[in-house]
C-alpha positions in Angstrom: -60.8 -4.8 -6.3 -58.7 -7.5 -8.1 -56.2 -6.3 -10.6 -56.4 -8.6 -13.7 -53.5 -7.2 -15.7 -50.5 -5.6 -14.1 -47.0 -4.6 -15.1 -43.9 -4.3 -12.9 -40.9 -2.0 -13.5 -37.2 -2.5 -12.9 -34.3 -1.0 -14.7 -30.9 0.6 -14.4 -29.9 3.1 -11.7 -28.5 6.4 -13.0 -24.9 5.5 -12.1 -25.1 2.6 -14.6 -26.5 4.7 -17.4 -24.3 6.6 -19.9 -25.7 10.0 -18.9 -25.5 9.3 -15.1 -27.6 11.7 -13.1 -28.0 14.2 -16.0 -31.8 14.0 -16.6 -31.6 16.7 -19.2 -29.5 14.5 -21.5 -31.4 13.7 -24.7 -31.0 9.9 -24.1 -32.6 10.2 -20.7 -35.5 12.3 -22.0 -35.9 9.8 -24.8 -36.0 6.9 -22.3 -38.6 8.7 -20.2 -40.7 9.4 -23.3 -40.5 5.7 -24.3 -41.5 4.6 -20.8 -44.6 6.9 -20.9 -45.6 5.8 -24.3 -45.3 2.1 -23.4 -47.3 2.7 -20.2 -50.0 4.4 -22.2 -50.1 1.4 -24.6 -50.4 -1.0 -21.7 -53.2 1.1 -20.2 -55.0 1.0 -23.5 -54.7 -2.7 -23.5 -56.4 -3.0 -20.1 -53.5 -2.9 -17.7 -54.5 -1.1 -14.5 -51.9 -2.1 -12.0 -48.3 -0.9 -12.1 -45.7 -2.0 -9.6 -42.4 -0.2 -9.0 -39.5 -1.1 -6.7 -38.9 2.7 -6.4 -35.2 2.5 -6.9 -33.4 5.5 -8.4 -33.7 5.9 -12.1 -35.9 3.7 -14.3 -38.2 2.5 -11.4 -39.0 6.0 -10.3 -39.3 7.5 -13.8 -41.8 4.7 -14.7 -43.7 5.4 -11.5 -43.9 9.1 -12.2 -45.1 8.3 -15.8 -47.9 6.2 -14.2 -48.9 9.0 -11.9 -49.0 11.5 -14.8 -51.2 9.2 -16.9 -53.4 8.5 -13.8 -54.6 12.1 -14.1 -56.3 11.2 -17.3 -57.1 7.5 -16.4 -58.0 7.4 -12.7 -58.5 3.6 -12.7 -54.7 3.2 -12.9 -53.0 2.1 -9.7 -49.4 2.5 -8.7 -48.0 0.2 -6.0 -44.6 0.7 -4.5 -42.8 -2.5 -3.7 -39.9 -1.5 -1.5 -37.0 -3.9 -1.0 -36.3 -2.8 2.5 -37.0 -0.1 5.1 -34.7 2.9 4.7 -34.2 2.2 1.0 -33.4 5.8 0.2 -31.2 6.5 3.2 -28.0 6.4 1.1 -29.4 8.4 -1.8 -28.3 11.9 -2.6 -30.3 14.7 -1.1 -31.7 15.6 -4.5 -32.9 12.0 -5.1 -34.6 11.8 -1.7 -36.4 15.1 -2.4 -37.7 13.5 -5.6 -38.9 10.3 -4.0 -40.5 11.4 -0.8 -43.6 13.0 -2.5 -44.6 9.5 -3.6 -45.1 8.5 0.0 -47.0 11.7 0.7 -49.5 10.8 -2.0 -50.6 7.7 0.0 -49.6 5.3 -2.7 -49.8 1.7 -1.4 -46.4 0.5 -0.4 -45.2 -3.0 0.5 -42.0 -4.4 1.9 
């Protein structure tokens, strides 16, 4: 199946954001809500393919928003575009626990 319209995500890592790794900070929750709303708008406009570099922070939050929306819109596809093997090797244990379920879902991944 050919994806006619797609969107790629990239953004800041938590250490570069004012709230750092505190995902309960109101600014972080507002960003996640904004990402989810924009992804829903793109899906409504016919976008079905979403690509994420799966870096900590914005990339993974956007990917998670796609997976959440995919429950309502099964035609959506998430593709993980990894920059290198062992990308998460230097991440915190908490960050690795968050990211590994993506690979367990058999989401297409590319390097």
